[in-house]
Residue, then its C-alpha position, 0 to 999 in steps of 0.5 A: m539926139t542920142h538919147e532920143i535914138a536910144q528911146a526909139e530903139r527900146l520902143v522898137e524892141q518892145l514892139g517886136q517882143a509884144h508882137r511875138l508874145a501876141a503871136g505865141f498867145y494866139q498859137r496857144i489859145l485858138p487850138l485850146f478853144d477848138q479843144i474845149a468845144q470838142e471835148s465839152i459838147d462835141a461841137t465843130f468850128w462855125y465862125w469867128k469875128p471881132s466883137e468890138n471893132g472891124r476886121p483889117c481893111s482891104g488891100s486897096s484901102r488906106p490903113s490910116s483911115s481905119w481904127v487902129w484896133d482893127y489891126i489886132p482883131l483877136f484882141a476882142s473877138t467871138h469864136g463860135y462853135r455848133t453841134w447842128d448843121g440843118d436848115k431847121a433848129r432841132a431840140g438838143d442843137m447847141t451853139l457855144a460862143l467863146r468871147l475873148y477879151i484881152d482887156d475888157a476895158f475895150k468892151k462897149g459900155s465898160s466903166q473905163r470906156g463909159n459912154s464915149k463915142g469913137m475910137p478908144d485911145p490905146l494910151e489913155l484907156k485904163m487897163g481892164k481884165a483879161v476874160v473869156e465869156v463862155n456862152l452856151f445856147r441850146c434849143t429845147q424844142d424843134s423849130e421852123l427857124h434856123f438856129d442861127e436866126l434864133w440865137s442871133d436875136i438874143p443879146w449877149p446875156e449876163p452870167t447865169e449858172q442856171w439854164t435861162t429861157a431867152a425872152q426873144h425865143q422861148e425854144v432857146e435857153y442859155c447859161v453863161r460864165h465869165v472866166s479869167l483868161a489866166e485861169l483858163l490858160a492854167d486849167p482849161a478843165v475850169v471851162t470844160g468841166w463847167l460846160k459838161g456840168r450844164l449838160g448832166 
């Protein structure tokens, strides 16, 4: 019994440390995303949402009925920024989407996750890599549609260093780069420099 209590105490201590590390990390990465968007393309915050799961359930819902991953919504999340604010898309309008994956094994279609349905088991899923997917979209000509309508039709593209025209809307092009999270934290200029280089 004493051994079991000692194990449980170690687990609780590690759990507390993990939560503090996560909070400290978010305290660092979220303002960094704002800074990258502002410095690289002079964009302002637009929205954020979990990429692979839902938000935590409402206060009147039973938490145990939801995916456990819903309680760490920034673990795999999309952070959107924009340079536009009009009803119709105009040439030069841009949207920057930073997709954070603390562990990309959690991503749908990953080799670790395969084609399995349902909630991935957090203790069984093999570890992946920590990455930030940098997606830059821009409008190349005026449109009668809202930029949100244009770019939301486009599936998340694969990495491409060159501007690529979207098949869904010819007036939108994109470029994409995946950067390791460690590299981004060590040197944010890796991303800001790359973004500025796409506009040069």
